N, C-alpha and C positions, 0 to 999 in steps of 0.2 A: 608778438607779429600781429598783425593787421587786423584784423575782423573783417571785411573786407578781401582781403585776398586769398582764407582760412574759407570764406563762400565760395569762393573763382571756383578752390576748391572739388566741388560738389559737383560742378559741372565735364570735367572732363574722363568720360565713363569710359569714354573706349583707349586706356589708358596712355601709358606714354612711350612709343615702335622705342622698337628694338636699338635697345646702346647708348638712350638719352639715360642724362645723366638724369638724376630722379633728385637729389639732395637735399635741397630746398621743399620738397614735403613730405619724402619716406621719414623711417622708424624704425628702428631696430626688430635685427627680425623677431617675429611669433615662431614659440614653439611647442609653447600649448596650446593657444589659444582659438587657431585658424578656425572655420568653419568648414569641415567635410559637404556639405553639403553644398557650396556654390566656392570654396576660395576666396582670394581676394584679386582676382585676376580676369574683370571681366571682359576685356575685349578682348580673349577666343569663345566665346560666349555666347550666344544664338540669343541672346538678350539683351535688355535695354538697361542697364540699372549707375545710378550715380554714388561714389563717392564725398566723402567729407574726411577728410584727418582730424587725425588728434587738432594740429596748432593753434586751429580758434572755436574749439564747444565750448563753453564756458566763459569763453572771454575775449569774448564781442554780440554779435548780432543775431548767434544761435547755441544759447541758451534752452529751449524745449522745440520742442516738437512742432506750434506752431510758422517757429523761426523758418522751417524749412517750407516754406508756403511759399508759391511763384520760382525761389528758386530750384527746384528742378519742372523741371517739363508737363507740365498737363495736372504738378500736386498743386492740389486747395486745402488743405486745415483751415476750416472755418475758425480765423480770430471771435467767438460770442460766449454769450451764456455765464459759464464756470472754468474751473479742470476739467470738470466732468463731463460736459457736455460738447464738443468740440468734437469735430464735424469734415471727416478725410472723404473726396474726391478725387476720384484719378479718370481719368479714360472713361468720362459717363458715369461714373461706375460710384457708388456712395450710398447713404443713409445716413438722416440722424437719430434716429437711436436703437438701442439694441445693439446691432455685433458692427462691427465699419468691413469695411471694401478690401481695409488693408490689412494682409497680420502684423504682431511686434514681437523677436525676439528679441527677448535681451541678455548679454551671455551666453546663448542655445536655449534657453529653457523659453518657448510660448506664456504673453504674458495673454491671459483669456475673459478677463472683463475687462471692456472697452474703458469703462471709469480710469485707472490705473496707466493710459496710452497715455493722458496728456504730462508728462514727471519734466524734470527737473537735470537736464543734460550736465552734468562737468565730467572731466576728468575721462573720459570717452576715450576713445582711442581710435574710434572710428565709426562713422557710421553711412551703411547699404542703402539704398533707396529704389530695391525693383520693380517694377512696373511688365501689368501684363498678367492674366492668368497665375502663380506658382505650385499650385492643386498641387500635379504631379510630388516633389515635393515635399512642400511647408501642411497641405490638408483643407480642412476646411476655413473659411471667415480668411484667403488669401485671394481672395478675383480678381484683386485692387492689384496683387503682386506685397511686396515684406517692406517692410525695413526692423532694417537686423543694425541692432545696434550693438559694440562690444566694447567695453572698458576699458582702462590699464591699464596694464602688467605689472609686476612688478622685477619681473624678468625683461621686458620691454623698458621700465626706467628705473633706478634710487635716486633721490636724492628726498626732496621736500619741493613742496606747492603751495605757491597762494595766489587770491587773489583778490579784489576786492571793488567794487564801482558803484557807483550811484549819476542818476539822470535826475527830469524835473516830474512831475507829478510823483518826490520825495522814495523815486525808489530810489532804493540800495543793496546790494549783494555782497556775501565773504563767503570765501570758502578758501579752507586749511588741508592739505595730506600728504599722508608718507607713506612711501616708501622703499621696503630694504629685503634685500636678499641674504641674509647673514653664510650664505653655502651656494656655493654652488644649485645645489639642487631642494630650492626651499626660497621659499620667498611672499612679503606676505606686508599687503597696502590698507590703511585704516584715509577714509574721505570724508571729511560734512563740507556742508553745502547750509546759505539761509540764506531767503531773500525776501524782499516786502514791499509795498508800495499803497501808496491811498490811491492811489489811479487815476483816469481824467474824467468819471462824470459821479456827476454830484444830484441824488437827489435831494426833489424840489419843495418835498414833505416836509421833511426834517434836516437837513440843512446838511444827511451823512454820505461818506466818500461809498457810490455806486455798486467798485469794481476793487477796494480797496482789499485787499489778503499778503498773508505773509505762507511763505515756506519751507520748511527746512526736508535732509533729505542727507543719509550719514550710509556707508559700505564699506563692506570689510572683507578682501581678498584675498583667502588660500590658496598658495602653488606650490604645486612637492613633481621632485622627479620622485615617484616610488622607487622606478629599477632600472635597471635599460633602457625598454618599453614601455614603460608605464608611465602615468603621471596625471596628477589629480586637479582638481578645483575647484574652492569651493567660494562661491560670493553667497554676502548675505546683504539684500538695500533694504532698508527700512523707508517710508515715506510720511508726510503732516504737511497737509497743508489744508486749511485755514480762511476762504476770503465769501465776501458778500456775494458780489454778479451778477447776472445775469438784470444787467444796469440795458434793460430790454421800451423805447421808446415808445409812445404811438405814434402814428405815419400815417395822414392821407391820403387817402390814392389820387382824390383828384388832383391832388395841388402838390404833392410832390410833401409838405411839409412835415419835419419829423419837427412832434416835441417833444420837453423836458424830461428826464429819468423822474417819475410822479408817484407811488407806490409809497400808500401809511399802515404794511405787513412786510418785518424783514425779511429777504432773499439770503440765501446764505448756500456754501457751500465747506464742507469739510473729510478729512477724509487720513484715514492712516490706515498705511498695508503695506507688506514687507512679501519681498519674494525670496524665497534660498534656495540655491541651485549648486546640487553636484554635478563632478562631469569627472567622472575616469574615461583619461585614453589609453588607449594602447600601441604601439608605430609597429608591423610585420615588415619582412619583407615581400607579402603579397599581399596583404590587407592590412588597413588600419579599423580600427573597431573605436567608438566615443558609445558610453553609455550618459543620460543627461537624466538628471532625476531631480523634478522642479516641485514645489511647495508654496506658492500664493494664499493667506492670510487680508480679505481688504471688509474693513469696518470704516463706510461712511452714513454721511444722513445732508441733505439737499432740503432745504427750509426753499417754497413760493406761497407770495401773492399771488397767484394764480389767474388777476386779475390786470395784474401789472397798472390800478390806478386805485384813484387818494379813496373807493369805496368798502368797504369791509364786505364785498363778494365773497371767496372762498379763497382756502392757501391748501397747502399741501405740505406734508412733510416724509417726508423720503428716507427710511434708513433701513440698511442692506448689512448684512456679513458673511462673505463670499469665502469657504474651502475648497481648495482645490489642489488638486495631483494629479501629473501631468508623467510619466514613464518616456523613454526614446531611445535606441537602440540601431544607431548607423553603421554598417559598416561598411566603405569604399577598397575599391583596389588602390593597390601597387606598385606591385610589381611585372615585371613586361608577359602582355598579355597577350600579343602580337600587336598591335595597336585597336586592341578593346579596353575598353574604362567601363567602372559601374561601376553602378553603387546601391543600398538595398538597405530597408532601415523597416520597421518595430514603431507605434506607437502608438501610447491607449491613455484618454483623459479621463476623470472623476471629479467633478463637480455638483455644489453642494448653496446655492443661492438661498438663505432665510434673510425676507423680505416683510417689514411693516411703513404703506402707502396712504391713509390716515384724510381724506378729504375733508377737510373745514366748511362745513354751510354757517357763512354767519345772518344778520338781518337782510344787506339789501341784495347777495344773491336769494336766500329766500325770498324776498321783496318781487325780485324782478321774475328768475327761475324758475320754480314754483306756483310763487299765488301768482303770481302776474299770468303764468301760460294757465293757469286753472280757471282763475276765476274772469280770465276774456273769453273762455268758455260756458260758465258759467251763469254771465251777464246778459247769453242771448239767447235766454232761455231766462231765468230771473238774474231781472236786469235788476233786486235791491236785494239776493240772497250774494255774502260773502263766502267763504274758503276759510277763515282761518285761520296760524297753528299757533300755539300756546311754544316754540322753542323763539329764543332770538339768536341761537345756534346751534348746532347740531352736529355732529360726526358723521361719518362717513369709514368706518371702520375695510381699513384690505386689509387681510394679514397672507402672506406664499413661500409658501418652501416649492423650490423649481431648484431640480436635482437632472446630474445630463453625466451622462455619458459616453462614451466611443474606444474601437481600436480600429486601424486600419495597417495594411500594410506597403510598403512600396516598392519599384525600383525599376532602374533607367540607366540603359549600358549607351555610349558608344565609340563607336566603331570610327578611327583615322586609315581615314587612304587615297598617300599624298595630298590635294592641297588639298580634299572632302571629309568633313566628317558630318556623320550621321548618329542622330538621337533621338531614343522613344523607349517611354516612360510608363508605366502603370502608376494609379497609386486606386485599392481599394478598400475603403473609406464605411464602418457604418456609427450609427447613433445612435440614444435613444434619448427624449428629451420628456419632461413631464410636469407639471404644475397643482398641484395640492394648495385651491385655495381657502377660505374662510370673508364673506362680508357681511357685513350686518348696517343697519340703519334702525332709530326709530323716532318719532316724535309723537305730539300729541296733535288730534285738529278739530274745530267741528265745522258745519255748515248749516249757518244761521237761520238758517228756513226751520232745520227739521229736528238741530238736536241743541240740547238749553247747555253743557259742559259738555270738556273737548272727549277724547276717545281716541285708546294709546294705538297706536299704525305703527308694528314692527315688522323689519322687513328681512329677511337674512338668508340667505346662498350660501350653498357649499357643494367640494366638487373635487375628484383628482382626471384627470385627462393627461395622457404620455401616447409620443408618438415615435416613434424611430424610420431613419433612415437607412440608405445606403445607396452607395455614388461610386464613379469607377468613374477615374478624373488621366487620362491615359494624356500623353505630348507625344509632338512629333518634329525635327528640327536635321535643318541643314546646311551647311558651312560651309563658301570656297575661302579659301586665301588666294589673294587675288596680288599678294605683292605690297603692295600700299592700305594691306586693311583685311578689310571681308566681308563677304555679303551673306544675310541669311532668310532663313523661309521657318519659319516654325509654326503649328495649328496646338491651339492648348486648352484641354478640359476647365473652365471653372467652374467650381461652387460655394453657396453660401445656404447656414443650417438655417434650416425655418427652425418656429417657436413659439412660445407663446406671450399676445399680450393681457403686459399689467394695469397701465392709463386707465384704461376704458373700464373697471369695472366698477368708478366713479359712473359714469356715464348708466351702468346698465344695475346698480342698483339705485340712482335717483331715478330714471326711465318707469321701472317698476315700483315703487311707493305710485309715482302716474298713474304708474296703468293702473294699484289698486283703491290709489281712491276715487279714479270714474266704475272701475268694478264695482261699488260700496257704495258712491253720491246714484248713477247712473246716466254722469253729466260728462260729456268728450271736454278733455283739454285739450290746446289750442299745442304741437310744438312737442309731446310723447313720443316714442317712438318705440318697436317692441323687437329687440332684443335674441338673436339668437346666441347662447352664449359658444356653443363650437366655434358657430361661425366667426362669430365677432374676435377670439379670445382668440383664435392660432392662425399663421397664416406660412405658406408654406417654404420654401427652399426656395432658393434662386438657383440660376444655374448660365452656365456662357459659354460656350466657341469664342475660343482668341484667333481669326487669322492674322501675319503680320510675318510685311518684310521689312530687314533692315541691314543696316553695313556698320563699322565702323572701321576707321582708318585716318591716315595719318600720314605729313606730306612733309617735306622745305624741311628737308633734315631730321625732325622730329618735334618744329616751331610750331606746327600747324594739325588737330585733332579734330573730327568730325563723325559726330554721331546720328544715325537719321534712323527714323520706321516710318511704317507706314502701318495702322490698325484697323483690320474689321472687328467686331466686338456685335457675337446677334445673342442677344440673352431673354434667357423666356421666368418669365415673370420673376420681374428686379420687382425689391423689395422697398417700399415707400412710403413715407409716414404722410398720415390723413388724418385729417378730423375730423370728428363726427358730423351729423347735419346741424345742422339750428345754432342754437349758441352751446356748445355742450363746453362741460368744461375737464375730460380725458381728450389720448391721442389714440390709435394706435396704430400697428406697421399692415400693410397693406401689398399685394401682388399685380403691379401689370400683367398682362400680355405677355408684351410681346413690347423690347425696345433692339434698336440698334446704335451700333458709335461707329462713328472713322471720325479717324483723324490721323495727325501727321504730330512727329516730334523732329528738333534737331539743336543739338546745342555745337560752336565752333567753341573753341580755344586757341588765338594762339602767342606763343613768345618767344618773343625776342630782345637779349640781351635781360634789360632789368623794366620791362613793358610785358603787362598781361595780360591777355584781352579776350574776355568771353561775353558768346549771343545763346538762347537759348529761347527756343520758344515751342510750343505746344497749342497743339487746335485739334477742336475736338467740337463733331457735333452727332449730338445723340439726340433721339427719336422718338416716339412711343411710334407701334407700331399697330401696334393693336393695346388700345388700353381701353375701358368704357365702364364708371364705376357706380349703373346702375343710376348715373342723375343726367353726364353727359360724358359723350367719348373726346375723346380728347387724343384719336388715329389723326398722326401726324405732327401733333407738337412736342415743344424744345419738352427733355426731364430740366424736371425744376435744381438746379441749387450745383449744377455741372456748368461750370463754366467753357467756355464757347475759346476762349483764346486763352492761354497762360505765357508769360513772357518776360526773362531778363537780360541786362545789358552790365556792362561793369567791366568795369579797370582797374591797374592800377599799376604802381611805378615806385621800384622803391629805387633810390639813394642814397647808394654808399658814403659816411662821414670822413671824414679825413682831421689825425691832429690829435687834439684835445679831447673833442668833444668829438670822439666815436662812434661803432655802433651800426645802423640805420634805419631811417626814415621813410615809412610808406605813405604813402598820401593814394585816395580811389577814390570812386564816384560812379553809382551802379544805378540805373531806373529799372524796379519792378512792375509790370502791373497783369489786371483781369477781367475778363469780362467779352462780352456781356453773360451775361448771369438770370437765367430766370427762374421767377422767384415763385410759381406756381402754376399749374397746369397747364390752364386757358390759354399763358401767355398775354397774359395782359399787363402782368409787370412784373418789371428787370430791375436791377442792378445795371448802366452801361460798363463799359471798359473806362476803368482805371488806372492811374500810375504812379508811384513813389521812390518818389528820392532818395536816398540815399551818400550817405559820404565816413568818409574816415581818415584818417590820421594821425601816424604812431609813430612811435623811436623805441628800438628795445634795445638793447648793452648788453650782454654778462650779463642772463636772464634775465633784463627787470624789463619791463617793459610798460608802453605808457599811453593810453591813444583817446582818442578821441571822436564824440560815432553823432549817429543824426540818424534819422528815419525818419522817412514820406517828411520834409525837408522844407518842402512847400502844402504841407499843410491838408492835401489835397481833402476832399465832405464827399466819405463813399459809404453804404455801409455792405458788415454783412451776412446782415444777415436780418431771415422775415417769417413774419408765422404771423398768425390769427389764434385771438383764445375770445371769445362770444361771441364772434361774429364783430372783433375791434380787430381794428392792423395793425402789429409793433415790425419793431426793426432797430437793432442796434447799430450803432455806427460806429464806422472803424475808427484806428488810437489817430488823434493829431498827434504835432510836431512832438519828433524826443528828442531827445541830447541828451549825452551823458559821455562821463569819463571814466575808466577799468587800466588801474594797477594787475601786474600782474611777474610775481616776483616766481621765479627756478633756485633757492639751492640744490 
């Protein structure tokens, strides 16, 4: 099947009209895998959702989460840095560090570590992308929506699946899977995939590939009908990532010129993780029940040349081990309750992260960030005196333990009254989070005016902080069936948990060192800051109200489907990533006082005979209503990193062949775009709107498929990310033209 056709399946979130033949996109009925929370029929629910079916995942243009960007209205999953750092923005909400604005569920298990969000899509049955707050049913960190990934089941498919592909950048992938159902009550599957690339950017310092890498993934699934009413599903997934990453290039804000990637210390990201999910389901006459248990483990290491330059300033090596446990019990009505449907559940989690994040100051960093600031102040009083440091490099040690846990209860009811349906729900969520920190550094210094020899200066700090949060997340909606679809209105509460910053501790220790030197020498150092640890490391929860009206419509005997919605989001304490003043080495999560997002989404799908046309558009105007960081008032400015527009237009045409060369040829072409994207709170720099052209041509016959595909065929030049480090501006460029060949075989 054509990759473009598969991607087009994302967009008709209204679903097919009653009676319309959906054989082209449907798969076998699922008996053990459908989510109790939402099912698969979104066109009868008061929510905006997009779905991608099994036909194209892993076989074409959708192979990882970042590929979903722009295909889904209002969604931007930025492609920059590494597979640790991609950020999700939707409806003006998002963040670059800590937890994303959208939750991720894989086979019913919530993924708690955002570092695991970017994983390979292969042998996936269906992906649902729900937009707008989903906190009532899904809880914390779903303030912008939920991505629900369901892997293929041996009860859906039996046989063997192979796939391989190759593209420019020496990019290749291979996958294989076997699905067996020895009896009507038992099935198992084993699937694996490997991907590798040399990347598209070169580090001119040593000629290395700046964004090369490879990844491997394995999934083993067992499903069984234990009794007439009981089923079991156990899925074990494991993944390995090793990549260079962080292909950041210097950017001249005045001229807009982007320099080459040029850094002397290596940048890398390595990750191993596994997720074990065990689901028991009971199907009764009056209710269905599901118990979902999840175990998650992540071991990853990020290495950074933190100044991203050929100078020896400072580096970061952050390693962490994350253990997490989740348990959820969900009950949903199935019997005749007189037009009343309900769902209730109990959810709990426990998590512990052990992190080590030492920053290594090197000689250029010591000279500029410490001695440069210190001697500038000293020379105003003692022109011939200098502060000296014996070491050519020294580490700032930072070790953390971050335990957290929580429990929540939720209930949602829907009443059907003729053409009307009314929904009301509530979730009560309690969470506690804590941080244990131990940070230290030591240098030997000498003040030439008064000291004949070097003197040690140790700096150490340690402590524990903890916080708890309680949140109530209500939801209410009304839906009216028109005969040609439906109209709905909803209001819902969104919530994103608060927590603690870790990446600011190197700045805190560095400034304590400078302040201790000032106290010892009696001299003021330019650039020294004073931090209140409690204020610097803690950030508040983000809360929002989402007001939405929309509808799902069909016409022309089911050939035309339309999704459309208007929304208003009122957000308090929106979480933003900021950098400390001056030439700081860290970054931290902060809170804007008050923001609002207003916007619109629309998707139109038209199918006639062998032609399918799809278009989607998302508009968001996200602004600060009240935000003053103590240095500047940003009220009225646009929220950075959230795209103002996203769009996608594509067409696909299928040509059936006859005679000796049978099968189907599929041709497709599409354009996706995003912008304008503000890069800072002041609104002075931005990425203008850009568009990317994609195309595909494929042939399929008797389970064998071959397709040629291309992305960014016009070679559009654009940036995917902007930031500052020690006062310098950097960007990551978008990937250039990409083209390749994909083969698939189903036996």
